[in-house]
Every structure is written in structure tokens, then in C-alpha cells.
N, C-alpha and C positions, 0 to 999 in steps of 0.2 A: 643260687643256681639249683636247678632241679636235679635231684638224685632219685633213682629208683632203688628201693630196697626189696630184696627177695623175700617174699612172704610165704614161700614154700610151694612146691609142686607147680612151678612154672608161672606163678603169680607174683606181681610186683606192686609196690605202693610208693607214691610220691612222698619222699621224706619231708618236703616242705609243708605237706598237708596233715601230717601226723601230730596229734595233740598228746595222746597217751596210749600206752599198751597195758592191758589189764588181764588178769587171769579170769576165766569164765566162772570160777567157783563161787564168787560172792553173789548174794541175792540181788543187790542193786545193779550189778553188771548184767545179770540174767534179765532183769526188767528192762534195762537199757536196750539189750539185744531184741527183746520181744517188741518193744516200742518201735525200734528201727525197722523190724520186719513188717510191722503193721503199716508203717508209713512208706514202705518201699525203699528204705535207705540202708538196708543191710546187704552187704556184698559177701557172698559165701565163697571163700577161697580154700576150702578144706578138701576139695576133690572127693567128697564122700567119706572123709575120715572124721574122727571125733574132734570137735572144736576145743582147743586148749587155751587160746588167747583171743582177745578182742582188741582190735586196733581202732581207736576213736580218732576220727578225722574232723577237720575244720567245718565242713559244710553240713554237719550232722550225720554224715555217713559213718557206718560202723562196719569194719572189716572183720570177718571171722576167719581165723587161721588155725591150722592144725599144728603149728609150731608152739612150743612152750614160750612163755614170755622172755625168759633168759636168752633163748636162741635169737629171737627177733631183735631184742635190745642189743645183743652182741653184734648182729649184722648191721644194725642202725649205727652203732658207734664206730664200727670198722669203716663204714662208708663215709661217715663224717670226717674221720681221721684222714682218710685218703684224699678227700676233698681239700683239706687244709694243706696237705703236702703239694698238691697240684697247683694251688694258688700261689705258693711260695716260690715255685720255679719260674 
């Protein structure tokens, strides 16, 4: 079942498409982001703020978020948990 996760500042991501969430600090992640930008597969969801995390998605798309990784993961886990409760009812 499709769930939308709040990626900050009015943006959402389909939880079924998320592979990983990483901090922007590492050089390999910065290269991944640059390659995605070059290929037109980068989605900027920062609303002009500093990029703090990178959301890696199935189809090679890369989401740039102003949320720290821990915040996004917490929202992702909360949404997954709620989904399990709804299925049990």
C-alpha cells in the first residue's frame, strides 16, 4: 500500500519507492547527487534551504531534503507503524 512520507516543507515521498536515506556529508553521496543532477533525476525538495539528507529512490531518482536523516527516518518508521495498525483492524 502506498504511503506518502513528509519530506519537509510541503513535500512528500512515496515510501514504497525509497531505497535508502543518507547524509549529504560523504563524498560518494555528493557524487551520486551530482550524477543525478546531470541526468535530470534529482528532485530538490529543500525549498532553498541547505541540503541535509539524500533520499535514494528505486528508479534512479534522488531526492534532496532539508531534513536531517534521523528526522526523515523517524517519520518513515512512524508511518510504517501506523500502516500495520490499520491493517490489523
